[in-house]
C-alpha positions in Angstrom: -14.0 109.7 10.7 -11.5 106.9 11.4 -11.9 104.0 8.9 -10.6 101.5 11.5 -13.1 98.7 12.0 -15.1 99.1 15.3 -16.5 95.6 15.4 -13.2 93.9 16.1 -13.1 92.3 12.7 -9.7 93.7 11.7 -8.0 91.4 14.2 -9.2 88.2 12.6 -8.7 86.9 9.1 -11.5 87.0 6.5 -13.2 83.6 6.0 -11.7 81.9 2.9 -13.5 78.7 2.8 -17.1 77.7 2.2 -18.6 74.6 0.8 -20.1 76.5 -2.1 -16.7 77.7 -3.3 -14.3 74.8 -3.3 -10.6 75.2 -2.7 -8.3 77.8 -4.1 -8.2 81.6 -4.0 -7.9 84.6 -6.2 -9.1 84.7 -9.8 -9.1 80.9 -10.2 -11.5 80.5 -7.3 -13.5 83.5 -8.5 -14.1 81.9 -11.9 -16.1 79.2 -10.2 -18.5 81.8 -8.8 -19.8 83.1 -12.1 -23.0 82.2 -13.9 -22.7 80.2 -17.2 -22.6 83.6 -19.0 -19.3 84.3 -17.3 -17.3 82.2 -19.7 -18.3 84.2 -22.7 -15.9 86.8 -24.0 -17.0 90.2 -22.7 -20.3 89.0 -21.4 -23.6 90.1 -22.8 -23.6 93.2 -20.7 -20.9 94.8 -22.8 -23.3 95.2 -25.7 -26.3 96.5 -23.8 -28.2 93.2 -23.3 -28.5 92.2 -27.0 -29.7 88.7 -27.6 -31.0 86.1 -25.2 -29.0 84.8 -22.3 -29.4 81.6 -20.4 -31.8 82.0 -17.5 -30.2 82.8 -14.2 -30.3 80.5 -11.3 -33.8 80.7 -10.0 -34.9 81.3 -6.5 -33.7 83.7 -3.8 -31.5 82.5 -1.0 -32.3 82.7 2.7 -30.9 85.9 4.2 -27.9 85.2 6.5 -28.5 85.5 10.3 -26.7 88.3 12.0 -24.7 87.2 15.0 -24.0 90.6 16.5 -27.3 92.5 17.2 -27.9 95.4 14.8 -28.0 98.9 16.2 -31.6 100.3 16.1 -32.9 102.3 13.1 -33.1 106.0 13.2 -35.9 108.3 12.0 -33.8 111.3 11.1 -30.4 111.9 9.6 -29.6 114.3 12.5 -29.6 111.2 14.8 -26.7 109.7 13.0 -23.0 110.1 13.8 -22.0 111.9 10.6 -19.7 114.9 9.9 -21.5 118.2 10.2 -20.8 119.2 6.5 -22.6 116.0 5.4 -25.6 116.8 7.5 -25.6 120.3 6.1 -25.4 119.0 2.6 -28.4 116.7 3.2 -30.4 119.8 4.4 -29.3 121.8 1.4 -30.5 119.0 -0.9 -33.9 118.9 0.8 -33.3 115.5 2.3 -34.4 115.2 5.9 -36.2 111.9 6.5 -34.2 108.7 5.6 -35.9 105.9 3.6 -36.3 102.7 5.5 -33.2 101.1 4.1 -31.2 104.1 5.0 -32.5 104.4 8.5 -31.9 100.7 9.2 -28.4 100.3 7.8 -26.7 103.6 8.3 -26.3 103.4 12.2 -24.4 100.1 11.6 -22.4 100.9 8.5 -21.2 104.2 10.1 -19.9 102.0 12.9 -17.9 99.9 10.4 -20.2 96.9 10.1 -20.6 94.9 6.9 -24.0 95.3 5.4 -26.4 93.3 3.1 -29.3 95.3 1.8 -32.0 94.3 -0.5 -34.3 96.9 -2.1 -35.6 97.7 -5.5 -34.2 100.7 -7.4 -35.7 103.8 -6.1 -35.7 102.6 -2.5 -32.8 104.8 -1.4 -29.9 102.3 -1.7 -27.4 104.9 -3.1 -27.5 107.1 0.0 -27.7 104.1 2.2 -24.2 103.0 1.2 -22.9 106.4 0.0 -23.3 108.4 3.2 -21.5 105.8 5.3 -18.7 105.5 2.7 -18.2 109.3 2.6 -18.5 109.8 6.3 -15.9 107.1 7.1 -13.5 108.3 4.4 -13.8 112.0 5.2 -10.6 113.7 6.4 -8.3 111.3 4.5 -6.3 112.0 1.3 -5.6 109.3 -1.4 -2.2 108.8 -2.9 -2.0 108.9 -6.7 -3.6 105.8 -8.3 -4.6 104.4 -4.8 -8.2 105.1 -4.0 -9.6 104.6 -0.5 -13.1 103.5 -1.3 -14.6 101.7 -4.2 -18.2 101.3 -5.5 -18.6 98.6 -8.2 -21.7 98.8 -10.4 -22.7 96.8 -13.5 -23.5 99.5 -16.1 -22.3 102.9 -17.2 -25.7 104.4 -16.6 -25.7 103.3 -13.0 -22.2 104.5 -12.5 -23.2 108.0 -13.7 -26.3 108.0 -11.6 -24.3 107.0 -8.4 -21.7 109.7 -9.2 -24.3 112.3 -9.7 -26.2 111.4 -6.5 -23.0 111.4 -4.4 -21.2 114.4 -5.8 -22.7 117.2 -3.7 -22.1 115.1 -0.5 -18.5 114.3 -1.5 -17.8 118.0 -2.2 -19.1 118.9 1.3 -16.4 116.7 2.9 -13.8 117.6 0.3 -13.5 114.1 -1.2 -12.6 113.5 -4.8 -14.8 111.2 -7.0 -13.6 109.4 -10.1 -15.9 107.6 -12.5 -14.3 104.7 -14.3 -16.5 103.1 -17.1 -16.1 101.7 -20.6 -17.1 103.8 -23.6 -15.2 106.8 -22.4 -11.6 107.8 -23.0 -9.4 105.7 -20.7 -6.7 108.3 -20.7 -8.9 110.8 -18.9 -9.9 108.3 -16.3 -6.2 107.3 -15.8 -5.4 111.0 -15.3 -8.1 111.3 -12.7 -6.7 108.4 -10.8 -3.2 109.6 -11.0 -4.3 113.0 -9.7 -5.7 111.3 -6.6 -9.3 110.2 -6.0 -10.5 109.0 -2.6 -13.7 107.4 -4.1 -13.9 105.4 -7.3 -17.2 104.5 -8.9 -16.5 101.8 -11.5 -17.7 99.1 -13.8 -15.6 95.9 -13.4 -14.2 95.7 -16.9 -12.8 99.2 -17.2 -11.4 99.1 -13.6 -9.6 95.9 -14.5 -8.2 97.5 -17.6 -6.8 100.4 -15.5 -5.3 98.1 -13.0 -3.6 96.1 -15.8 -2.2 99.4 -17.1 -0.7 100.2 -13.7 -3.0 103.2 -13.3 -4.8 102.0 -10.3 -4.1 99.8 -7.2 -6.7 98.7 -4.7 -4.5 97.8 -1.8 -5.6 101.0 0.1 -9.3 100.5 -0.4 -10.8 100.2 3.0 -14.5 100.4 2.1 -16.0 98.5 -0.9 -19.6 98.6 -2.1 -21.2 96.2 -4.6 -24.3 97.8 -6.0 -26.7 95.6 -8.0 -24.5 92.6 -7.4 -27.1 90.2 -8.9 -27.0 92.0 -12.3 -23.2 91.8 -12.3 -23.5 88.1 -11.9 -26.2 87.8 -14.6 -24.0 89.9 -17.0 -21.0 87.5 -16.6 -18.8 89.9 -14.5 -18.5 87.6 -11.4 -14.9 86.5 -12.1 -13.8 90.1 -12.5 -15.7 91.2 -9.4 -14.2 88.5 -7.2 -10.7 89.2 -8.6 -11.2 92.9 -7.7 -12.5 92.1 -4.2 -9.4 89.9 -3.6 -7.2 93.0 -4.1 -8.8 95.4 -1.6 -7.8 95.4 2.1 -8.9 92.1 3.5 -9.9 93.6 6.8 -11.9 96.4 5.1 -15.6 97.1 5.3 -17.9 95.5 2.6 -21.4 96.6 1.7 -23.5 94.6 -0.8 -26.8 96.1 -2.0 -29.0 94.5 -4.6 -32.6 94.4 -5.8 -32.7 90.6 -5.8 -30.6 88.0 -4.1 -30.0 84.8 -5.9 -27.5 82.0 -5.3 -24.6 83.8 -7.1 -25.0 86.7 -4.7 -25.2 84.2 -1.8 -21.7 83.0 -2.7 -20.4 86.6 -2.6 -22.1 87.2 0.8 -20.6 84.1 2.3 -17.1 84.7 0.9 -16.7 88.4 1.5 -19.1 89.6 4.2 -18.5 89.0 7.9 -21.4 89.0 10.3 -23.3 91.6 8.1 -26.2 93.6 9.3 -29.1 92.6 7.0 -32.0 94.7 5.9 -34.6 93.8 3.2 -37.2 96.2 1.8 -39.4 96.0 -1.3 -38.3 92.5 -2.4 -39.6 93.0 -5.9 -41.4 95.4 -8.2 -44.3 93.0 -8.1 -44.9 93.8 -4.5 -45.3 97.6 -5.1 -48.9 98.4 -4.5 -48.8 101.5 -6.6 -47.8 99.6 -9.7 -50.3 98.0 -12.1 -49.3 95.0 -14.3 -51.0 94.5 -17.6 -50.6 91.7 -20.2 -52.0 92.7 -23.5 -52.7 89.9 -26.0 -52.1 91.1 -29.5 -51.9 89.5 -32.9 -48.5 89.5 -34.6 -49.7 91.4 -37.6 -51.1 94.2 -35.4 -48.3 94.4 -32.9 -46.3 97.1 -34.6 -49.3 99.4 -35.1 -50.3 98.8 -31.4 -46.8 99.7 -30.3 -46.8 102.9 -32.4 -50.1 104.1 -31.0 -48.9 103.5 -27.4 -45.7 105.4 -28.2 -47.8 108.4 -29.5 -49.5 108.8 -26.1 -49.2 112.0 -24.1 -46.4 111.7 -21.7 -43.2 109.7 -21.5 -42.7 106.0 -21.9 -39.8 103.5 -21.9 -40.2 100.6 -24.4 -38.0 97.6 -24.0 -36.9 95.3 -26.9 -34.5 92.4 -27.1 -31.8 93.5 -29.6 -30.0 96.6 -30.6 -31.2 96.2 -34.2 -34.8 96.0 -33.1 -34.4 99.1 -31.0 -32.9 101.1 -33.9 -35.5 99.9 -36.3 -38.5 100.8 -34.0 -36.9 104.1 -33.2 -36.7 105.1 -36.8 -40.3 103.9 -37.5 -41.5 106.0 -34.6 -39.7 109.1 -35.8 -41.2 108.6 -39.3 -44.6 108.3 -37.7 -44.2 111.6 -35.8 -43.2 110.3 -32.4 -40.3 111.9 -30.6 -38.3 108.7 -29.9 -34.6 108.0 -29.1 -32.7 104.7 -28.9 -30.6 103.5 -26.0 -28.4 100.4 -26.1 -24.8 99.2 -25.7 -23.9 100.0 -29.2 -24.1 103.8 -28.5 -21.1 105.7 -27.3 -21.3 107.0 -23.7 -21.8 110.7 -24.8 -24.7 109.6 -27.0 -26.3 107.6 -24.2 -25.8 110.4 -21.8 -27.4 112.9 -24.2 -30.3 110.6 -24.9 -31.1 110.1 -21.3 -30.9 113.9 -20.6 -33.3 114.5 -23.5 -35.7 111.9 -22.2 -35.6 113.3 -18.7 -36.3 116.8 -19.9 -39.1 115.7 -22.2 -37.2 116.7 -25.4 -37.7 113.1 -26.2 -40.9 111.4 -25.1 -40.2 107.7 -26.0 -37.0 105.9 -24.9 -36.6 102.7 -26.9 -34.1 100.5 -25.1 -32.5 97.1 -24.5 -32.0 95.9 -21.0 -29.2 98.4 -20.6 -31.9 100.7 -19.3 -33.5 98.2 -17.0 -31.4 99.4 -14.0 -29.6 102.5 -13.0 -32.0 104.9 -14.7 -34.1 107.1 -12.5 -36.7 109.3 -14.2 -39.2 111.3 -12.1 -42.9 110.9 -12.9 -42.5 108.1 -15.4 -45.9 106.3 -15.3 -45.6 103.7 -18.1 -43.1 101.0 -19.1 -43.9 98.8 -22.1 -42.3 95.4 -22.8 -42.6 95.3 -26.6 -40.6 92.1 -26.5 -41.4 90.2 -23.3 -38.4 89.4 -21.2 -37.3 85.8 -20.7 -36.3 86.1 -17.1 -38.6 87.2 -14.2 -35.8 89.4 -12.8 -35.5 91.3 -16.0 -39.3 91.9 -15.9 -39.0 93.2 -12.3 -36.2 95.5 -13.1 -37.7 96.9 -16.3 -40.9 97.6 -14.4 -38.9 99.2 -11.6 -38.4 102.3 -13.9 -41.9 103.3 -12.9 -43.8 103.7 -9.7 -40.7 105.0 -7.9 -40.6 106.7 -4.5 -44.3 106.0 -3.9 -45.6 107.2 -7.2 -48.0 105.2 -9.3 -47.3 103.5 -12.7 -48.1 100.7 -15.1 -46.1 98.0 -16.7 -47.5 96.7 -20.0 -46.3 93.6 -21.8 -47.4 92.9 -25.4 -47.8 89.2 -25.9 -48.5 87.3 -29.1 -50.3 84.0 -29.1 -47.1 81.9 -29.2 -45.7 83.8 -26.2 -48.6 83.3 -23.8 -47.5 80.2 -22.1 -44.0 81.5 -21.4 -45.4 84.7 -20.1 -47.7 82.9 -17.7 -44.7 81.1 -16.3 -42.7 84.3 -16.0 -45.4 86.0 -14.1 -45.7 83.1 -11.7 -42.0 83.2 -11.1 -42.2 87.0 -10.4 -45.1 86.5 -8.0 -47.4 88.7 -10.1 -51.1 88.3 -11.1 -51.5 90.7 -14.1 -54.6 92.0 -15.7 -54.9 90.4 -19.0 -56.7 92.1 -21.9 -57.2 91.2 -25.6 -56.5 94.4 -27.6 -56.2 95.7 -31.1 -54.9 99.0 -32.4 -57.4 101.8 -32.4 -59.6 100.2 -29.7 -60.8 101.9 -26.6 -59.3 99.3 -24.3 -55.8 100.0 -25.6 -56.3 103.8 -25.1 -57.8 103.3 -21.6 -54.9 101.2 -20.4 -52.0 102.9 -22.0 -53.2 106.3 -23.3 -52.6 105.2 -26.9 -53.6 107.5 -29.7 -53.0 107.8 -33.4 -49.7 109.4 -34.3 -49.5 112.5 -36.4 -47.7 110.8 -39.3 -45.5 113.8 -39.8 -41.8 112.7 -39.6 -39.8 114.4 -36.9 -36.0 114.8 -36.3 -34.6 115.1 -32.8 -32.1 117.9 -32.6 -29.8 118.8 -29.8 -31.2 121.4 -27.4 -30.2 125.0 -28.3 -28.0 125.3 -25.2 -26.0 122.2 -26.2 -25.6 123.4 -29.8 -24.2 126.7 -28.6 -21.8 124.9 -26.2 -20.6 122.6 -29.0 -20.2 125.6 -31.3 -18.2 127.5 -28.7 -16.0 124.6 -27.8 -14.9 124.0 -31.5 -14.6 127.6 -32.6 -11.2 128.5 -33.9 -9.9 125.0 -34.3 -10.9 124.3 -37.8 -8.6 124.5 -40.8 -9.7 126.7 -43.7 -10.4 123.6 -45.8 -12.5 122.2 -43.0 -14.5 125.4 -42.7 -15.0 125.4 -46.5 -16.3 121.9 -46.4 -18.8 122.8 -43.6 -20.1 125.7 -45.7 -21.0 123.4 -48.5 -22.6 120.7 -46.3 -25.9 121.4 -44.3 -25.5 121.1 -40.6 -26.5 117.6 -39.4 -28.9 117.6 -36.5 -28.8 114.9 -33.9 -30.9 112.0 -34.8 -32.9 110.4 -32.1 -31.2 107.1 -32.7 -27.8 108.6 -32.1 
């Protein structure tokens, strides 16, 4: 489909002034848009959310009013003006009925309109922007190092999830996807861009690195998507995001999707979106009727035992803690207690993080112990429990952590362990999140703890998490014949090291 704008916007310049921004342009002006965290080197997001960050600007902004009336929503993908191969791919994937955010935005984004969509993770945002982007890029070919469409995301996990979700549809219309994230070899990513990729899914920092190296130019990007824009602002990426947006085609289409819309996002909307079609669904996890919220009052001396019993439950659970060190320590304690646990945080390499997530999704690991790096961009089917071992300090973090459960209409519970000195802060947080939780005083071994969480006594028999057999065979085959005799001799004298869950 022709990417030329159909709403007449290409004939008029993009707005470059707004009272919230001040004068100037480019990266200098973009620097003013960041949160206080933006001035820190690398931003806390580079390390997986370790430590406490200053609270984000509170309060969501009023959604902008659309000047041009939006096209009506559709009830079936077949009603959309999309290439036949895309419709066939949807059928092959078993996708027939659009989620509300897809049905509402796609008629407009397929016509070239800018879009602002709010919806919690699991509401269908990826296909909402992805199908329009692919349909409007189909039939074109990118020059080396010059992509035609860009999807910016805050984390590696979300980048991989978006790539996985869009790959079958991109193949159907013969578009090449490249994933550009930190923690992976930059040379391979540069080669993918040099080979030509119509669509790039990227985190801001790594994309900037590739641009600085001369391996990527954005002047041909006609469609740009910001996914989870509020998290990019919270993580300190706003100066990088605005600098990147200033490099794409100024008359191009922009789509911004987010689970929450705070004032930092408001500034992006006013600066980069022109007369967007607006759709809001599921404003927060607290509004999901299939999700239960529990605050469990525990004593500090009993908290670790309580946590271990919850982890030993039947079924999978994600446990959130504040720091990488705390995550690694709890993971090892759980393994020593007989619980199949694995750690996920920004200190892990991308292959380790990918393997850990795969093991958790298949049930090879039953407890994922994580920092906020797992609070967004991770979709796990049938996950019915999330535990805040360390309560979050920001209500948005609470909502996004909780959003890992009760997805796509399923039920789930969010449990927060609160010690006496944390009760007042937790009450304020819940009020800010618009949630009235069920509060219960619990101790390890008690019936109430088991009833709410499924807690039980762990076996006490230490476990070691090994790579699945198929992965071990693949690793063995890929390295066969490349070892020197001395290396082979050393391996014969050293027992094979299995994958530890904390790796």
